[in-house]
C-alpha positions in Angstrom: 1.9 14.6 4.3 3.1 11.5 6.2 3.7 8.0 4.9 3.8 5.1 7.2 5.0 1.6 6.2 4.6 -1.7 8.0 5.8 -5.2 7.0 4.7 -8.6 8.0 5.0 -12.2 6.7 1.7 -14.0 6.5 0.4 -17.3 5.1 -0.9 -16.6 1.6 -4.3 -17.9 2.6 -4.5 -15.0 5.2 -3.7 -12.3 2.6 -6.7 -11.3 0.5 -4.3 -9.6 -2.0 -2.4 -12.8 -2.7 -3.2 -15.5 -5.2 -0.5 -17.9 -3.9 -1.3 -21.3 -2.5 -2.1 -21.8 1.2 1.3 -23.2 2.3 3.3 -20.2 1.1 4.4 -17.3 3.2 4.2 -13.9 1.6 5.6 -10.5 2.5 3.0 -7.8 3.0 4.0 -4.2 3.0 1.2 -1.8 4.1 1.5 1.8 3.1 -0.7 4.4 4.8 -0.5 7.9 3.3 -1.9 10.6 5.6 -2.6 14.0 4.1 -3.6 17.0 6.2 -6.0 19.4 4.4 -8.6 19.2 1.8 -8.2 16.5 -0.9 -11.1 15.5 -3.2 -11.5 11.9 -4.6 -9.8 12.7 -7.9 -6.8 14.2 -6.1 -6.7 11.2 -3.8 -6.8 8.8 -6.7 -4.0 10.7 -8.5 -1.9 10.7 -5.3 -2.2 6.9 -5.0 -1.4 6.5 -8.8 1.7 8.6 -8.3 2.7 6.5 -5.2 2.6 3.4 -7.3 5.1 4.9 -9.7 7.6 5.5 -6.9 10.9 3.9 -7.7 10.9 2.0 -4.4 7.4 0.7 -5.0 8.3 -0.4 -8.5 11.4 -2.2 -7.2 9.5 -4.1 -4.6 6.4 -4.7 -6.7 7.8 -7.9 -8.2 8.2 -9.5 -4.8 6.0 -8.6 -1.8 2.4 -7.6 -1.9 2.0 -3.9 -1.3 -1.3 -2.6 0.3 -1.9 1.2 0.3 -4.3 3.2 2.3 -4.9 6.9 1.8 -6.1 8.8 4.9 -7.2 12.4 4.5 -7.2 14.6 7.6 -9.4 17.6 7.2 -8.6 20.6 9.4 
């Protein structure tokens, strides 16, 4: 398993996850979770649910917008 994070500041109007007005800059943290092996949809959904309960995620949740992506690599 591998987790990649990226951060950027964008105008709120350019961020589909934001409900802020157009003149506001927002922080966007993108989280990409890569899993090697077999993972069905239910397991993927459970993994994303657990990722949202991570203490770091919960600490940041009140501020920046966090966008997660789950990538399953089948071998």
